[in-house]
C-alpha positions in Angstrom: 56.1 76.5 80.5 57.0 73.1 81.8 59.8 70.7 80.6 57.5 68.7 78.4 56.3 71.9 76.7 59.9 73.0 76.2 60.6 69.6 74.6 57.6 70.1 72.3 58.8 73.5 71.3 62.2 72.2 70.4 60.7 69.3 68.4 58.4 71.8 66.5 61.3 74.2 65.8 63.5 71.5 64.2 61.5 69.7 61.4 62.1 65.9 61.4 63.4 65.8 65.0 61.9 62.9 66.9 60.3 63.5 70.4 62.9 61.3 72.1 65.8 63.2 70.5 64.3 66.6 71.5 63.8 65.2 75.0 67.4 64.0 75.1 68.7 67.4 74.0 66.6 69.3 76.6 67.8 66.9 79.3 71.4 67.3 78.2 71.2 71.1 78.3 69.5 71.2 81.7 71.9 68.7 83.1 74.9 70.7 81.9 73.5 73.9 83.4 72.8 72.0 86.7 76.3 70.5 86.8 78.0 73.9 86.2 76.0 75.6 88.9 76.6 72.7 91.3 80.4 73.4 90.8 79.7 77.1 91.4 80.4 78.1 87.8 78.5 80.9 86.1 76.3 80.0 83.1 75.8 82.7 80.5 73.4 82.1 77.6 73.7 85.0 75.2 70.3 86.6 74.5 68.7 84.8 77.4 70.5 85.6 80.7 73.1 84.6 83.3 72.7 82.0 86.0 75.1 82.2 89.0 75.4 80.9 92.5 75.7 83.4 95.4 76.5 82.6 99.0 74.4 83.8 101.9 76.0 84.0 105.2 74.4 82.7 108.4 72.2 85.1 110.3 69.7 85.4 113.0 66.0 85.7 112.0 62.8 85.8 113.9 59.9 83.4 114.1 56.9 85.6 113.1 54.4 83.7 115.3 56.4 83.6 118.5 59.0 86.4 118.0 61.8 84.0 119.1 65.2 84.3 117.5 66.0 81.6 115.1 69.5 80.8 113.7 69.5 80.6 109.9 72.4 78.6 108.5 74.6 79.8 105.6 73.6 78.5 102.2 74.0 78.9 98.5 71.3 80.4 96.3 70.6 80.5 92.6 70.5 83.9 91.0 69.3 84.8 87.5 69.8 88.0 85.6 67.8 88.3 82.4 69.4 89.6 79.2 68.6 93.0 77.8 66.5 91.4 75.0 64.3 89.7 77.5 63.9 92.8 79.7 63.0 94.8 76.6 60.4 92.2 75.5 58.8 92.3 78.9 58.4 96.1 78.8 56.4 96.2 75.6 
């Protein structure tokens, strides 16, 4: 599902909601999630899952073609843990 399909789903779920209003709502929600994660806050959406930011320390890797050592810098990564409801839905 892409963002435009999500907007359509919101518009269809709420009768009388205009496309531009649904798009504004989706953009506001995604923007709030992005801002929270950028500030290294945890975002928990009950019944959906938890978004969080983890830190990876710097390490030494290997170039698979040449075998040379390559320094990999420290960075932050996005993590997502699905809720129990989603995990159960995927099982069946």
